[in-house]
C-alpha positions as CSV (number, residue, x, y, z in Angstrom):
1,M,0.0,0.0,0.4
2,K,3.6,1.9,0.9
3,R,4.5,1.5,-1.9
4,N,1.5,2.3,-4.3
5,L,1.1,5.6,-2.1
6,I,4.7,6.7,-3.2
7,L,4.2,5.6,-6.9
8,I,1.6,8.2,-7.5
9,C,2.8,10.4,-5.5
10,V,6.1,10.5,-8.0
11,T,4.7,9.9,-11.1
12,T,2.3,13.3,-10.1
13,F,5.5,15.0,-9.4
14,I,6.8,14.0,-12.8
15,V,4.3,14.8,-14.9
16,S,3.3,18.0,-13.2
17,A,6.6,19.3,-13.5
18,C,7.2,18.0,-17.7
19,Q,3.7,19.9,-17.6
20,S,5.6,23.9,-16.3
21,E,8.5,22.6,-18.6
22,I,5.5,22.7,-21.8
23,E,4.3,25.6,-20.3
24,A,7.7,27.8,-19.9
25,E,8.8,27.0,-23.4
26,L,5.5,28.1,-24.6
27,E,5.6,31.6,-22.7
28,K,8.7,31.6,-24.6
29,H,6.8,32.2,-28.0
30,G,4.6,34.6,-26.2
31,V,1.3,32.6,-25.6
32,S,-0.4,30.1,-23.1
33,Y,-2.7,27.8,-21.8
34,D,-4.8,30.6,-20.3
35,G,-8.5,30.9,-21.3
36,V,-8.9,27.9,-23.6
37,P,-11.7,25.4,-23.0
38,E,-11.5,22.5,-21.3
39,K,-11.8,19.9,-24.7
40,P,-9.9,22.1,-27.0
41,L,-7.6,22.3,-23.9
42,A,-6.8,18.7,-24.1
43,Y,-6.7,18.0,-27.6
44,I,-4.3,20.8,-27.9
45,K,-1.9,19.3,-24.9
46,S,-2.2,16.3,-27.3
47,L,-0.5,17.9,-30.1
48,P,3.4,18.6,-30.3
49,L,5.2,21.3,-28.8
50,E,5.6,23.0,-31.8
51,Q,2.0,22.3,-33.2
52,Q,0.8,23.4,-30.1
53,A,2.3,27.1,-30.1
54,K,1.4,27.7,-33.3
55,V,-2.4,27.0,-32.6
56,L,-2.2,29.0,-29.6
57,K,-0.4,32.0,-31.5
58,L,-3.5,31.7,-33.7
59,R,-6.1,31.6,-31.4
60,K,-4.2,34.9,-29.5
61,R,-3.9,36.6,-32.9
62,V,-7.8,35.9,-33.8
63,L,-8.6,36.9,-30.7
64,Q,-7.2,40.5,-30.9
65,N,-8.3,40.6,-33.7
66,L,-12.7,39.7,-33.0
67,V,-14.7,43.2,-32.7
68,F,-18.1,43.2,-31.1
69,V,-20.7,43.7,-33.7
70,E,-23.9,45.1,-31.7
71,G,-27.1,43.1,-33.1
72,G,-29.2,43.5,-35.4
73,G,-30.3,43.8,-39.4
74,F,-28.2,45.7,-42.3
75,V,-27.6,45.5,-46.0
76,M,-25.2,43.6,-47.5
77,G,-23.1,44.7,-50.7
78,D,-22.6,46.9,-52.5
79,I,-25.8,49.3,-53.1
80,I,-24.3,52.1,-54.9
81,E,-24.2,51.0,-58.5
82,E,-26.0,47.8,-60.5
83,V,-23.0,46.1,-63.2
84,P,-25.4,44.5,-65.3
């Protein structure tokens, strides 16, 4: 019983240490897991580190470029002149 408990504690420590290294590496790329919902986060963490960084950079860029558009109707397209 004691042996199993020690094994679980050591395994948990190793996994958390590896996770800290990954997060430190991602911070070098200027990205983090902050704010990523649970399901996409599980998928992102399953990717190789380089792809994780690319996905998180894309997410960061997309979120920075989002703008709030108030609800309502609008006319889409160019209505100034008609082209035959």
